[in-house]
C-alpha positions as CSV (number, residue, x, y, z in Angstrom):
1,M,-0.1,0.1,0.0
2,V,1.1,3.5,-1.0
3,T,1.3,5.9,2.0
4,R,-0.3,9.2,1.0
5,L,1.6,12.3,2.2
6,Y,1.0,15.9,2.1
7,L,4.0,18.3,3.0
8,D,3.6,21.6,4.5
9,T,5.6,24.1,2.3
10,N,8.8,24.1,5.4
11,V,9.3,20.5,4.7
12,Y,10.0,21.6,0.9
13,C,12.4,24.5,2.3
14,R,14.3,22.1,4.8
15,P,17.2,21.2,2.3
16,L,17.7,25.0,1.6
17,D,17.7,26.1,5.5
18,D,20.7,26.6,7.5
19,Q,22.2,23.3,8.3
20,R,24.0,24.0,11.3
21,D,20.8,24.0,13.2
22,N,20.6,20.4,14.4
23,R,16.3,20.2,14.1
24,I,16.6,21.5,10.3
25,H,19.5,19.3,9.7
26,E,17.5,16.0,11.0
27,E,14.3,17.2,9.5
28,T,16.3,17.5,6.3
29,V,17.9,14.2,6.2
30,A,14.1,13.1,7.2
31,F,12.9,15.2,3.9
32,L,15.5,13.0,1.9
33,Q,14.6,9.6,3.2
34,I,10.9,10.5,2.1
35,V,12.2,11.5,-1.5
36,D,13.8,8.3,-1.4
37,N,10.7,6.7,-0.8
38,V,8.5,8.5,-3.0
39,E,11.2,7.2,-5.9
40,R,10.7,3.9,-5.0
41,G,7.0,4.0,-4.8
42,T,6.4,3.5,-1.2
43,M,4.9,7.2,-0.6
44,M,3.1,9.4,-2.8
45,I,3.2,13.3,-2.3
46,V,-0.1,15.2,-2.4
47,S,0.1,19.1,-2.7
48,S,-2.1,22.0,-3.4
49,D,-2.6,25.2,-4.3
50,Y,-1.7,26.4,-0.7
51,V,1.8,25.2,-1.1
52,K,1.8,26.5,-4.5
53,F,1.1,30.1,-3.2
54,E,3.5,30.0,-0.3
55,I,6.1,28.7,-2.4
56,E,5.9,32.1,-4.4
57,Q,5.9,34.1,-1.1
58,I,9.5,32.9,-0.6
59,R,11.8,35.9,-1.1
60,E,15.0,34.4,-2.1
61,P,14.7,34.0,-5.8
62,L,17.0,30.9,-6.0
63,K,15.6,29.0,-2.8
64,R,12.1,30.0,-4.5
65,K,13.2,28.3,-7.7
66,N,14.3,25.3,-5.9
67,V,11.4,24.8,-3.7
68,R,9.3,25.0,-6.7
69,G,11.4,22.6,-8.4
70,F,11.0,19.8,-5.4
71,E,7.4,20.4,-5.2
72,K,6.6,20.2,-9.0
73,I,8.8,16.8,-9.2
74,L,7.3,15.3,-6.2
75,S,3.9,15.9,-6.3
76,K,1.6,13.6,-8.4
77,T,-1.5,14.9,-6.8
78,K,-2.5,18.5,-6.8
79,V,-5.9,19.9,-4.5
80,R,-7.6,22.8,-6.1
81,S,-9.2,25.3,-3.8
82,S,-13.1,24.7,-3.5
83,K,-16.1,26.0,-1.3
84,R,-15.8,22.3,0.5
85,L,-12.0,22.9,1.3
86,I,-12.6,26.5,2.6
87,N,-15.6,25.4,4.6
88,L,-13.7,22.5,6.0
89,A,-10.9,25.0,6.8
90,R,-13.2,27.5,8.3
91,E,-14.0,24.9,11.0
92,I,-10.8,23.7,11.6
93,S,-9.4,27.1,12.2
94,V,-12.1,27.8,14.3
95,R,-12.3,25.0,16.6
96,C,-8.5,24.2,16.6
97,K,-7.4,28.0,16.7
98,V,-5.2,28.2,14.0
99,N,-4.6,30.5,11.4
100,S,-6.6,30.3,8.0
101,L,-3.4,29.3,6.0
102,D,-2.5,26.5,8.5
103,A,-6.3,25.4,8.4
104,L,-6.5,25.3,4.5
105,H,-3.4,23.1,4.6
106,V,-5.3,20.4,6.7
107,A,-8.2,20.7,4.6
108,A,-6.6,20.3,1.7
109,A,-4.7,17.1,3.0
110,C,-8.0,15.5,3.7
111,L,-9.6,16.4,0.4
112,G,-6.5,15.0,-1.2
113,K,-7.0,11.9,0.9
114,A,-3.6,12.4,2.6
115,D,-2.8,9.4,5.5
116,F,-0.4,12.1,7.0
117,L,0.3,16.0,7.0
118,L,4.1,16.5,7.5
119,T,5.2,19.7,8.9
120,C,8.2,21.1,10.6
121,D,5.6,24.1,12.3
122,D,5.3,23.7,15.8
123,E,2.2,25.9,15.9
124,I,0.6,22.8,13.7
125,L,2.1,20.2,15.7
126,D,1.0,21.3,18.7
127,E,-2.8,21.3,17.6
128,H,-2.5,17.6,15.7
129,N,-5.0,16.0,18.6
130,C,-7.3,18.5,17.6
131,F,-7.1,18.3,13.9
132,E,-6.9,14.7,14.3
133,T,-9.9,14.1,16.1
134,L,-12.0,16.8,14.4
135,V,-11.6,15.5,10.9
136,A,-11.9,11.8,11.8
137,K,-15.3,12.8,12.9
138,K,-15.6,13.9,9.1
139,G,-14.6,10.7,8.0
140,Y,-10.9,11.7,7.1
141,R,-7.7,9.6,8.5
142,L,-5.3,12.0,8.6
143,K,-2.5,12.1,11.5
144,V,-0.3,15.4,11.8
145,R,3.3,14.6,12.2
146,N,7.1,15.9,11.8
147,P,9.0,14.2,9.5
148,I,11.7,12.7,11.7
149,N,8.5,11.2,14.0
150,Y,6.4,10.2,10.9
151,L,9.6,8.1,10.0
152,E,10.3,6.7,13.2
153,E,6.7,5.8,13.5
154,T,7.2,3.8,10.1
155,R,9.8,2.0,11.4
156,E,8.4,1.0,14.6
157,R,5.2,-0.3,12.6
158,K,7.9,-2.4,10.2
159,Q,9.3,-3.9,13.6
160,E,6.1,-4.9,14.8
């Protein structure tokens, strides 16, 4: 079974961020392992209009170009904005007390049938229980994880 992953924009940015920071370096290694799994066909990346929007907000031209390239090469499914998505995002934003763009990412991951939303954003990670509980009640199976934790959980499941 292929695992469907929605990557927050910051995950795509990690290889281009300051690698002297240990957490950033570990998240970069996790991203590269995910890329390897995508290339082997065990994982699939879901993206959205909102990831593309955030990429275009990157101020540094070379970084923007490289992140745009990562997203374009890796993602095979794109979720487009819709009334259904925006309504779900509004509910997520209100109930889980997150900003609108973060809620749009969660909603896009749900509508893209992602199994996991991976992010390096602590504000999103802090609310993972709220997201997961709310979207599960609506029939979605989304889990929210940091890329490092996601890979650790994946390894643990394989060992069981």
